[in-house]
C-alpha positions in Angstrom: -10.9 51.1 -29.2 -11.3 53.4 -26.2 -14.4 52.9 -24.1 -16.3 55.3 -21.9 -14.7 53.9 -18.8 -11.2 54.4 -20.1 -10.2 50.7 -20.0 -9.4 49.7 -23.6 -10.3 46.3 -25.0 -7.1 44.0 -25.0 -6.6 41.2 -27.2 -5.9 37.8 -25.6 -2.2 36.6 -26.1 -3.3 33.2 -27.4 -6.4 33.6 -29.5 -6.4 37.3 -30.0 -10.0 38.0 -29.0 -10.5 41.2 -27.6 -11.8 41.3 -23.9 -12.8 44.3 -21.7 -10.8 44.4 -18.7 -7.9 42.0 -19.6 -4.5 43.0 -18.9 -2.0 43.2 -21.3 0.2 40.1 -22.1 -2.4 37.7 -20.6 -4.8 35.2 -21.7 -8.7 35.2 -21.9 -10.6 33.1 -19.4 -11.2 30.4 -21.9 -7.4 30.0 -23.2 -6.4 30.1 -19.4 -8.7 27.3 -18.7 -7.3 25.3 -21.8 -3.8 25.6 -20.6 -4.9 24.8 -17.0 -6.5 21.5 -18.3 -3.3 20.7 -20.3 -1.2 21.4 -17.2 -3.0 19.5 -14.9 -2.9 16.4 -17.1 0.9 16.6 -17.4 1.1 17.3 -13.6 -0.9 14.1 -12.8 1.2 12.0 -14.9 4.4 13.4 -13.4 3.1 13.2 -10.2 2.1 9.4 -10.4 5.6 8.7 -11.7 7.3 10.3 -8.8 5.0 8.9 -6.3 5.6 5.3 -7.8 9.3 5.8 -7.3 8.8 7.0 -3.7 6.6 4.1 -2.9 9.4 1.7 -4.4 12.0 3.4 -2.2 9.7 3.4 1.1 8.9 -0.3 0.3 12.5 -1.5 0.0 14.3 0.9 2.2 12.0 1.2 5.2 12.0 -1.6 7.7 8.5 -3.5 8.0 9.1 -4.3 11.9 8.2 -1.1 13.4 4.9 -0.4 11.8 5.5 3.4 12.6 8.1 3.6 10.0 5.7 2.3 7.3 3.1 4.7 8.3 5.4 7.5 8.0 6.4 6.2 4.7 2.8 6.1 3.5 2.5 9.7 4.5 5.6 10.6 2.7 4.2 8.9 -0.4 1.0 10.9 -0.2 2.8 14.1 0.2 5.0 13.3 -2.8 1.9 13.2 -4.9 0.4 16.3 -3.8 3.8 18.4 -3.9 4.7 17.1 -7.2 1.4 17.8 -8.6 1.2 21.3 -7.3 4.7 22.0 -8.5 4.6 20.6 -12.0 1.3 22.2 -12.5 2.8 25.8 -11.7 5.9 25.3 -13.9 3.6 23.7 -16.6 1.4 26.8 -16.8 4.5 28.9 -17.1 6.3 26.9 -19.8 3.8 25.0 -21.9 3.8 26.5 -25.4 0.6 28.9 -26.0 
């Protein structure tokens, strides 16, 4: 249905609900939020696993004598969590089934 503004009502890619101003081939805000929540849960789990493996590596491979090495190792563990969570979240938003 053509509206007076010239923009059509476009159906959501997932649920089919017609939304004004939505671009073709995209999800409505509710479906996008649901996918985001699923992606966030998956990203949290994967990031925890990767962080655990990184913490084990730092624990066994970095010598305890100079304390600065352990501090850098702890920073690396935290960076691993943050980066893995962001990367997996972006990938999951693209490839999770609709």
